[in-house]
N, C-alpha and C positions, 0 to 999 in steps of 0.2 A: 231211826225211830225217834219221835218227838220225846223230849226230856223235860223234867221239871226246870222251870226258869226260862224256857223257850216260848216264843210267840207262836200262836197257831198260824198255819199257812193260810194264804188267801185261797179261797175256793168258792165256787157257786153251788149252793144247795137249793132245795125247793121244799116249800111247805104248802099244804092245801089250806085255803081260807074259805069263808063263805062265798067269796067272789071268784074262787077258783085257784089254780096254782099260782104261787108267788115266789119269785126268785129271792134268795136270801144270800147276801154276801157275808161270808164267815167273819171278816174283820168287823163289819158293822154290827152283826148279831152279838158278838161277844164283847164289844166295846162298852166300857163304863159299868160293867156289872159282873157279878159272880155267878157262874153257871156250873151246875153239875151236869156233865155230858157223859152219856154212856152209849156204847155201840154194840149192836147185835149183828150176828152173821146174817140173819134174815127174819123178817116179820113172819108170824105164824109158825115158826119152827118151835119144836118142843121146849127146849130149855129157855128160849127167849120169851115164850108166852107163859110158861108155868112158873118160872123163877125170876128171870132177869128184870123184865118190865114190872112185875108185881113188887119186887123189892123196892123199887123207886116209888111206886104208887103208895105202898104201905108206909114208907118213911118220909114222904114228902113234907109233912108238917115239921118233922125234926130237922130236915135239911134246911128248910126256910128259917127255922128258929136259930140255926147256926150261920145265918147270913147268906144263904143261897137265894138269889133273885129269880132264877129260872132253872127248871129241869128240862133237859133236852135229850132226845134219843136220835141216833143216826144209824142208817143201814144202807147197804147197797141194794136198794129197792126203789121203785118209782114212787112218787108222792102219793098216788092213788092207792097203792098197796099199803103204804104206811098209814094213810088216813083210814082205810078200811080196818086195819089192825087196831088202831086207836079206838075206833068206834066199837069194835067187837069186844074189846077188853075194858071199855069205859075208862080210857086213859086220859081223863080230863086232868089238866094241870101239867101234862108232859107235852112239850113241843116236839113234833116229829119232823126231822130234817132229812129229806131224801138226798142220798148221794148216788143217784141213779147210775152214773158211769164209774163210780168208785174213785173219782179224782181226789176227793178229800181224804179218804182212807189211804190212798197211795201217797199223797203229799205228807201225811203224818208218818209214813213208814209202817202203817198198821193194816196194810192190805194182805189178803190171804188168797191163795189159789185152792179152791175146794172143788175143782173140776172132777176129781175122782168120785165125788158124791153127786155129780150132775148139777152143781150150783155155780160153776164158773168162778169169777173173781168176786170176792166179798171183803168185808171188814173183819178183822180180828175182834174178839170180844174184849172190851175194856171199859173202864170208867175213869174219868178225870174230873178234876176240879179246876176251873179256869177263871181267873180273876183279871178282868179288863184285857182279855186276849192272851194272857200269860198263864202257862200251865203251873198250877200249884201242886197238884198231885196227878200221877198217872199210874194206873194199875191194869196191867195187861195179862190176860189169861193165857196159860199154856193151851195148846190145841185140845179140844174136847173137855176142858174143865170149866167149872163155874165156882170160883172161890173168892178171888180178889176184886172182881168187878161189880160186886153187889153194893147196894146202898148201905147195907150194914157195915161193910168194910170201909167204904168211903167215909161214913160218919165216924167210925172208930179212929180214923186217922186225921180228923179235922181238929184244928186247934181251938 
């Protein structure tokens, strides 16, 4: 599993822009700035929609005041699902990064097999603070929990 002080792995992600889907190289995306990154097991799922995403939307100004240049969310969903989720939750100010095949989650060591719930391979729920591609903080949830991956917890641990 990725640890504090390590560089994020190289992976291809996708985001939807007004011109359509756009490939995003993880190294380029995180280079030269501080990003609050959080991952959800799936868009439109109950905890993700009711608590996890809203925690970052509600605390976005405070994160930016503490030096966060961008807030990003990733999930093992396709870019169109993440875009629809962002629109339905009015998630302006959060960049949705689709990890459709789960390669980024796997490279981080944060993938999860939730096949017993009919969801296949997904990402574990986590939040991290990344500075110029290097992990400053990483908070990974135990299965079925939502405690340490909230924006509140990330803010409480920021210098």
